[in-house]
N, C-alpha and C positions, 0 to 999 in steps of 0.2 A: 141844361145849358148847352148851347150849340158849340161844337168844336171845329166848325168850318174855318174860322179865322186862324186857329192854330194849325190846321192842315195846310191852308194856303201859305202861311209863313214858312212851314217846314219845306213845302214843295219849292218855294222860292230860293231857300237856302240850298236845296239839292241841286237846283238849276245852276246856281252860282258855282258849286263844287264842279259840276260837269263842265262848265265853261272855263274852269281853272282861274276863276276870279278870286281876289283877295277878300277875306272876311274878317271883320272885327268881332271875334268870338266873345271877348269879354263884354262888349256892349250888347251883343245878342242875348247873352245869358242874363245880364242885369236887368234887361227890359222885358224878360219873359214874364207874363202875367200870372203864371201859376206853376206849381212844382212839376206837374206832368210835362208842360212845355219845356221847362228849364232842363229836365232830365233828357227829354228827347233831343234838345239842342246840344247837350253834352255828348250824347251818343253820336250825333252827326259829326261833332268836332273830332271825336275819336276816329270815326270812319274816314274823315277827311285827312287826318294826319297819317293814318296807315296807308291811305292811297298815295300820299306824297312820298312816304318812306319806301313803299314796295312797288309802286306803279311803274309803268314803262312809258313815261313821258306823255301821259294823257291820251291814250288811245280813244278813238271816237266810239260812241255808243253804237253797238252793232245794229240796234234797231232803227237808227237814223238813216234816212235814204242817202244813197251815195251821191255826192255832189258831182255836177258836171265837171269834167276836166278837159283841158285843151288837147287838141290832136297833135300839136307841135309846140316845142319851146326851142327857139333858136334853130340850131342844126339838128336837133334831136326829134325823132318821131316817137310820140308817147304811145305806148302799147296798152297799159293797164295800170290803175292805181294799186299800190302795195300797202299804204297805210298813211295816217296822218296824226298829227299831235300839235302841241303848243308851239313847236319849232317850225312847222310847215307841213308839207306833204311829200310823199315818196312815191315815185312811179317806176315801173319797168318801161325802159325806153330803148330805141335803136339809134346808135350813133352812126350816121351814114358815112362820115369821113373816116372813122376807124373801122367800120364794117363789123360792128360787134354790138352785143347786147349790153346795156349798162343800167345801173340804178341812178335815178335822177332825184335829187333832193331839192325841192323848191323852198327857199328860206325867206325871211323877211329881208327887205332891202337894207342891209346894214353894212357899213364899210368894214367892220371887223370880221364879218362873215366872209367877205371876199378875201381879205388878207389871210384869214385862217385856212380857206380853201387852197390858196396859192401855196401856203406853207405845207399843207398836207400833201400836195402834189409832189413835194420834194422827197417824201418818205417812200423808200423803195425797200420792201422786205417781203418774202413769201407769206409771212403770217400777218401782214397788215394789208387791209383793203387798198387796192390801187386807185388813187384818185386821178382821174384823167384831166379835169379842168374845172374852172369856176368862172362864171360870167354874170353880168347883170343884163337881163333882157325883159322887155315889156314890164318894167317896174318890179320884177322879182329877181332875187339872186338865186342862181341855180348851181348846184355842185353835182357833177356826175362822176360815177366811179364804177369800179368793177361790180358786176352783178353776181352775187353769191347764191348758189342754189344749195340750200341745207337748212339746218335748224340751229336756233340759238341754244346756248347751254342751259338757259332757263327752261326752254321748251323741252329739251332732253331730259332735264331733271324732273319736270312735271310728268313726263310720259314714262320714265324708266326708274325714277327714284334716285337716291343719292349715289354718287360715283364711288369706286373703290380707290385706295391710296395710289395704286400704280397708275390708273388712268388719269386721276387728278394730277399726279406728278408730271405725266407727259404733257397734259394741257398747260400746266403751269410753265413748263420749260418753253413751250411755243409762245405763250403769252409774254413771258419775260423777254424773249428775243425780239418780239414785235415791239414792245414798249421801250426796250433799249434803243431800237432803231428810231423811234419817235424822239427820244431824248437826244440822240446823236444829231438829229436835225434841229436842235435847239428848242423843241417844243415840249409841253407837258400833255398828257392825255386827259386827266382830271375827270374822266367818266368811265372808268373800268368797272364793268358789272356783267352779270350773266347774260343780260339782254343785248349787250354790245359785243359779245363774242359768239362767233358762229362755227359750227362744225360743218364744213362743206361736204357734199356727197363725195365719198372717197377718202374722208378722214382728215383733210387739211383744217387746221385751226386758224381762223381769221378773226383778228381784232378789227372792229369797225371804226369809224371816224371818231374824232375827239369830242369832248364836251365843250361847252361854251366858255367864254372868257372869264377871268377871275371877277371882273366887275359885276357880271351877272350873278355869280354865286354870292358875292357879298350882299347884293341887293336882295336876293332870294332869302338869305339868312335873316335880313332885317324885316322883310315883309311877310315871311312864311308863305310866299307864293310858290309855284311849281319850281323845282330846283333843276339846274342844268345837270348836276351829278347827283345820283341817288344818295341821300344822306347816310344810309346804312353802310355804304362803302367809303365814306369820306373819312380821312384821318381827323383825329381830334383837334389838331392845330388849325385845320381848314374850317371845321365847324365853329371853332372859336373866333373865326374872322381873319386869321393870319394867311399870308400868301401860301399858295400851293408850291411844293417842291418836288424834286425827283423822289424823295422819300415818301411823300404823300401818295404817289403812284404806287410805290412798293407796298404801302399799307393796303391800298385798294386791291392789289393782287393777292395779299394775304387773305382778305375778307372773301374775295372771290373763291379761293380754294377752300376756305372754311365753309362756305355756302355749298359748294359742289359736293363735299363729303358729308354734310349734315342736313342740307335742305332748309337750313335756318341761318340766322345771323348771330354775331357775337353778343349783340345787345338786343334785349326784347322790349324796345321802345315803341310806344304809340304816339309820342309827342316829340316834336323837334326840340322843344325846351329841354326835355329829359336827356336827350343826347348832348345838348349844349352844356347842361349843368353837371353832367357826369354823375347823376344820381341813380342811373340804372346799373345794377351789377353786371359784370361781364361773364358770359358763359365761357367755360373752358372746353376745348375740343376733347381733351382726355375724358371728360365726364359724359360727353355726348356719344363718342365713338371710342370706348376703352380698348377695342381690339386693333386700332391703328397702330402702325409702327411708332415706337417712341421717337425716333429721329425725325420722321415725317412730321409728327406733331410739333416737335421743337422748331422745325424750320418755319411752319406757319405761324406759330406763337411769336417767333422773333420778328417776322414780317409785320405783325400787328401790334408791336410794342407801342404804348401810348406815347412814350418819349421818342421823337424822331431819331435822335443820335443813337438809340438802342436798336434801331432796325437795320437791316441790310442797307448799305449806303447806296446801292444802285440796283437796277433791275438785273444787270449782269451778275452781280454778287448773289442775288436771290437765285438766279438761273443755275449758277455753279453749285449752290447748296442742293437744288433739286436734281441736278445731274448726278450728284453723289447718291441721292435716293434712288434714281433710276438704275444706276449701275448695280446698286444693292439688289434692286428688284429683279434685274436681269439675271444675276447669278443665284438669287435665292430660289429660282424656279428649279434648280438642280435638286437631286435627292439629299436628304439631310446628312450630317456628318456621320460617317460610318462608325467612327470610334473617336474617343478623346484621348489626350495624353494620359497614360496610366501613371499611378504613383510608382516611383522607382526607388531602387535601393542605392544609397550613396556608396560608391566604390572609387578607388583610385584607378584611373584608366592608364594602363601601361603604354609607354610610347610605341606607336605603330609605324613611326617614320624613322628611317635609318638616319643616324646622326649626320654623316657626311658633311660636317661643317656647319649644319643648320643650327640656329639658336631656336629652341622650342620651349615656349612657356606652357607648363602643364598646370591643369587645374583639377582638383577633386571634382568628379562629375558623375551624375547618376546615369545609368543606362535607362534608355527611354523607349517606348513602343508606340509608334505612330503608324497610321496607314495612309496618310496624305500630307504633303509638304510643299511649301513654296519657297524658293530662293529669291529674296528681294535684291533689287540692285545694290551692289557694294558701293560705298562712298569712296570717290576718288579724292584722296588728300594731297595728290601731287600737283594738281592745278594745271595740267597741260593735256594736250590731245592724246599723247601717248599713254599717260596715266589712265585716261578714260577708256581707251580700248583694251588696255591690260585689265582694268577692273571688270569690264563687260565680258572679256574672254574668261576670266576666272568664274564668273557667274554661269556662262555657257557650259564650261567644262563640268562644273559642279552639278548642274541640271542633268547633263548627260551621264555623269557617274551615278547619280541617284536613279536615273531612269533604267539603269542596268540591274536595279534591285527588284526581285520578284514581289508582286503584290503591293508595291508602293506607288501610289498615284502622285505624280510630280507635275506641278503646274508649269506650263510651257513658258519659254522666255517672253513671248509677246505679252502675256497677261502680267507676268511679274514686273516687266519693265514699265508698265503703266504707272507704277507707284514711284517711279523716279520723279515725276512731275506732279504727282498728286499725294501729298503728304497726308497720312491718316493714322490714327491709333492702330496698333497691331491687332487688337481685337476686332476692329471694323474690317481690316484687310482679311483676316482669317475668315471672318464670316462671309465676306464677298466671294472669296476664292474657295470657300468650303474646305478648309484644310485644318489639320490638327496642330501643326507646328510650322514655324517659319525660320529661315536662316537669313541673317543679315550680317554685314561686316563692312570692312573698310580695307583699302589698299593704299600704301604710300611707297613711292619710289624715292630713294635718296642715296647719294654717294655710291652708285652702282649696285645697290641692294634693293630688294622688294620685300616689304613687310605686309603680311596679310593677317588681319584679325577677323575671325569668324565666330558667330554665336548662334546656337540653336536655342530658340525661345519658345516658351509656352505662352501663346498669345492671350490666354485667359487671365494669367496673372502677371504678364510682362516680365517674368523672371527667366534668367538664364538656366537652361537645362544642361548645357555643355558649351564650352568655349575652347578655342585653340588659337594661339598666336604663332605664326611662322615667319622667319626672316632668312633670306637666302640671296645669293648673287643673282643678278638679273638673268644671266644666261641659263640658270637652272629652274626657271619658272615652271616649265612643263612638269618636271619631276615634283616640284613643291605642290602644284595643283593636284597631281595624282595622289600625293600623300594626304592632302587635305580632304579629298573625296573619300579616301579609305578610312580616314579618322572619323568623318561623320557617319559613314556606314557602320563602323564598328560601334559608335555610340548608339546607333539605332538597332544594334544587334541583328544586323542583316549581312548578307553575303553577296558580293558582286558576281555577275555571271561571266565576266571576261577578266583576263589577266591585266596586269598593269601596263602602262604605256611603255613603248620601246623608246630608246634614245632618239631624240629628234634634234635636227640642226636648229640652233637657237634663232638664226636669222629667218629660216623657213617658217618657224613657229610664229615669230613676231609678224611676218607678212601675212600669215594665216589669220592671226587675231585682227589685223587691220582689215582683212577681207570680210570677216564675219561682222565686224563693226559697220562696214559699208553696205553689206547686203541687207542688214537689218533695218536700214533706213527705208527700204522699199520705195525708192525713187529711181527714175531712169539714170540720173547721174551717179547715184550711189551704186547701182548695179554695174554700170560701165567701170567704175573705180574698182569694185569687188572683182570683176572679171580680171582686170590687169593685175591686181594684188595676188590673186590665187595663181595666176600664171607665173608670176615672179617667185612665189613660194615653191612651185613645182620645179622651176629652173634651179632653185637653190637645193631642193631635195626632192627628186622625182619619185622617191619611194614613200613619201608622206601621204597616206591614203586620205585623211580628212581634207587635205587641200583639193584633191580630185573630187571628193564628194561635194565640197563647197562649190566648186566650179560647176558641177552638174546641176545643182540647184539654181545657180545663178543663171545658167543659160535657159532653164525652164522660164524663170522670171523675166528674162530679157525678151523672150517671145510673148509672154502674157502682157508685158507693158508695151508691146509693139515696137520695141527698139530693134529687134531682128525679125525677119520673116520666120514663120513657124518652121518651115522646112529646115532652115539653117540652124535655128535654136535647138530643134529636136535632134538633129544629126550630131551636133557638138555636145549636147547634154548626154546623149546615149554613149558617146565615146568616153567622156569623163566618168560617167557612172560605172561603166564596165571596167575601167582602169582601177577605179577606187575598190571595187569588189575583188579584182584580181590581187590587189595588195592586202586587203582586209575584208573578208566576206562577212565579218560580224557587224559591219556598219548597216544602219537602217536606211538612211536617206537615199543612198544609190538605188535600193530596191524600189523605194517610193517613186523616184524619178523614172526608172525603167517602167513601172507600172503605168505612170502617166503617159509616157510616150507610146507604149504598146497599145494603150486604149485609144489615144487620140489620133496617132499617125498610122499605126499598123492595123487598127480595128480588130485586134485579136483579144476578144473579151475574156476568154478563159485564162489566157497567159497573163493578161493585165491583172486579173484578180489574184492569180498566184503570186505575182510580184508584190502587190499591195499587202497581201497576208504575210509574206516573208518580212516585209518592212515592219509590220505591226508586231510580229512575233519577236523580232529583234529589239523593238523599242515600243512597248505598248503606250508610251506617252508621246509618240511622234504624231502630234496633232495634224501636220500636213499630210501624212500618210492616210490617216483616218478621213481627213477632209476630202482628199482626191478619190479615195475609195468609195466614199459616200456619193460623190458626184457620178462616178462610174455606175454604181448600183442603181442610182435614180434614172440614169440614161437608159438602162436596160429594163425599166418598168418595175424594178424591185423597190418600191417606194417605202415600205415599212422597214426593210432592212437598211435603206439609205438614211431614213430618219433616225433609226437606232444608232447608226455609225456616226452621223454628224453630231448627235447629241453626246457621244463618247468623246469626240473631238472637242466639243464645247466644254466638257467636264475638266479636261486638261488645259484648256485655253479659253477660259470663260469671258475674257475681255477682248479677245481678238476680233477686230472689225471684219477680217476676211472670212473667218469661220462663221460669224453671225450673218454676214451677207450670203454666203453659200447656203446656210441653213434656211434662210428665207426663200432662196431659189429653189431648194429641194422641196420645201412645203408647197411652193407654187406649183412646180412641175407635178407634184403628187395630187394636185387638185385641192389642196387644203388652203384655199385662198384667204379665208378670214384670219387663219393663224399666220400665213405668210405676211399679210398686210400689217397685222399688229406688231409682229417681230421686227419688220423692216421700218415701220413707223417709229418704233423705240430706237432702232439703230440710228436712223438719220437724226433723231432728237439728240441722242448722245454724241454722235459724231457728225455735225452738220457740214463739215468740210471733207467728208469721205465720199468721193465721187461714185464709187461702185455701189455703196449703199443706196444712193439716189437712183442709180440705174436700175438696180434690182427692184426697188420700190415702184419705179416707173413700169417695169415689165408686169408687175402685178396689176397696176392700173390698166395696162393694155389688155391683159387677159380678161379684166372686168368690163372692158369696153369704155373705160373712163379716160378718153383721150386728152381731155383738158388737164387733169392732174398728171397724166403721164408726161405731157409736154412740159409742164412746170418742173417736174423732177428732173427731166433730161436737160432742160436749160440750166438747172443748177449744177448738174454733173459736168456739162460743157464748160460752164463758168469756172469750175474748179480744176478740171483735168485738161482743158483745152479741146480743140476740134479734132479729137481722135475719130477716125472713120467708124469704129465700132459704136461710138456714141451717136454719131451723126446718122447712122443707119436707123436707129430707133426714133431719133428726134424727127427726121424727115418723114418717116412713116406716120408718126403721130400727127404731124402737120397735114400730111395728105389726107388722113382720115378725117380731120377736122374741117377739111375744105380750105385750109390755109395754103392755097397753091403757091402764092408768092413767096411765103416763108419756106415751103419745101424747095422751090426753085433756088432760093438763096442757099440752102444746104447743098444742092447739087453744084452751085457755082463755087462754094467753098471747096468741095471735093475736086472740081475741075482744076483748082489752082494748086493742088497738092501734088508734089512730084513723085512720092512713093506710092506706087500702084501695087500694093500687096493684097492678100486675100480679103482683109477687112475692107479695103478701099472698094474692091469689086462688089462685095456684099452690099455696101451702102448704095452704090449706083444701081445695082439690080433691084433691091427692095424698094427704094424711094421711087424710082421710075415705074416699077410695077404698081405700086400703091396709087400713083397719079394716073394710071391707065395707059401708060406708054409702053405697051407690051413689047413692041418690036425693039425698042431701045434696050429694055431690060433683058430680053432674050439674047441680043447680040452681046451684051456685056457678060452674060452668064456663059455663053459659048467661049468667048475670049479668056474668061477666067479659068474655065475648065481646061482650056488648051495650055494655059501657062502654069496652072497649079492643079495637079492631079486630085488634090484633096478638096478642091473648091466645091462645097455643097452647102449653099445658104438655106436657111430655114424658110420654107415657103408655105407653112401651114397656117398663116395668119389670115384673118379676113381681108378681103381686097386683093389678094394675090392669086385667086383662083385662075384667072385668065392666063397668067404666065405659066402655070403648071400644065395648061392644056396645049401650049405651043409645042409644035412638033420638034423644032430644033432643041428646045429645052429638054424635052423628054429623051431625045436621042442622046444629048450630051450627058444626061444623068443616068442613062441606061435603063429608063423606064419603058414599059410596054405601052 
């Protein structure tokens, strides 16, 4: 018997599949003339359904000859085809009006496509593809957008295998931020999948354009034709025919993350009807990847809850959960806990605080043995600003007291204070900070009294290991704080290395606490307020050394934030630090300040190192001292020592944005660019509004020659921090290297309108003009800067600045042969 008719019929069905045509499979099977043909048709049906579920919008047969494409479309010059499918065609093109490369998608001439394109153009986010415009021309609707050079996540997965939890978490954060921007524009994405998310060269995650309208989805579900959104990513309610919502996009993000870490989907369906009926059992992430962190798995499982109300309500809420995972991942890279809280003997702790009119509530408490501890923000029960800074001051002093204990690692204030606005179980906090015990408490001011309640807690069991409640007149808060610190240290069976506090003027101490509260805001206005408060504290009590130390640190930061010229900030910081040490040489921060000034201004490396070591000897938990020491070591080419020191700083301040940023900088200067890039990518994902993180990430891109991503990061930094000259230096340089002369000139125009001509201003004018090839202008600016500021020495080692370094005036000004 001849099988030619059967073969012809199967080939016809295969052709219909390739064309994306609808097929009545039930009719085809029932009309099959024999079991062999019927079986073959069933197999084709399975292949068809799998293609619908897993395909990427009907890519063309690679064996098919490439069709002719137009050389132009409207104002766009078409360069080459990139792909085609049932939606239309995609080309690489050149937009002559924007003077940039774009991706052009030619769609069917449908009104909703134009409306959708115009809506997309309203979405502006670094992680969402920029849509420049949409028009109808020559019978076709065209949508042109940012041209992304990189690979889709689907391609990366095929090439490299499943992602790890940390990398998937970072991708998820970026995707959530992008989708949240879409939602804020009043849109839904409806087509989130690995094929629609790209990793650009340089690491940026970019979510591509949206899926088709809901009416198309409904029609596709009814006809089983090609779907606008891949069904494997679709929420159950959408597959059931209900309208898509924000929570539907959240579900799709959950499936995306599931797919990234497993290479498969939550359901092993081969037919759309199976998904619609719910007959396919769901795979569980824990079964497929049992080694993944439990909390990471829980986030994904919640995002994929079948019931919409059980999911995260928004993409932002899912992002927040993933940020918690990223913070855990960041800190879990530290060494493991060195010891855990030992079993202790229950004893009655004798009062170690003189009575002095205090009311002390005693508790039978065990003596405990810990090697690392965190003091969490004390709750202010007073409800006013004064109560807040008193509570913060108590935490600061307790951290300082504990730092005086040998071999006890104390988490810095910066990382501890993170948990004021991020409530978590104590066990999670202890794990993230890598500590054995935590102290928490509350402060209440009432009727001229201050009541402090402090608890030492075992985070594994959430049980109090020690507790102390003190109440005293407000004027005696300094003594009460000192007594509290000594009581905690006694419970830890440790000994302080310094004697108790001397008597201090109550008003001076209050002003000091307010100054600390302001300086810890790390804002220009906060630093100005801190300077004034420390000055007033010193006027009240000129012998109070901590106020001088606080003033010294504040002046360093005023210079760093460009509030004061470096020359002035260094001189005033030096004076305040020396006075603090004259009054109390046991303080740590003044030595750190002197080390910073000695290195940056005096260029005396050996003396600076001596000062940094003195600061660290007096307080091994002084993260700023270790941070500045690490930067100085790196500047001298001692990269491994610098990395070791910055990691010690990170151990005591694991959530510090500043320490993390400088860590990335140190790895970059050490030539370890992949590590620097990954650390800084994590940092800007965790803290998207931290300008310095974006700047350091940009510097890595500059070193890699990736000027596109460098410019994007610097634009983000300028948006956050304003048009500071030190940011405009790098932004203008990146524009110049990209050939974006008009943008670089706009940077120079902005600089020209700024009245404050400090060193940073001159650096910007020098570097941007040199990068644009305007060597004479750059050389003149450098000579003028050197004449005004003896320390004016801009970094000229970047590509594109070689001509300036050969200029005779520049070499003479810099003392080069």
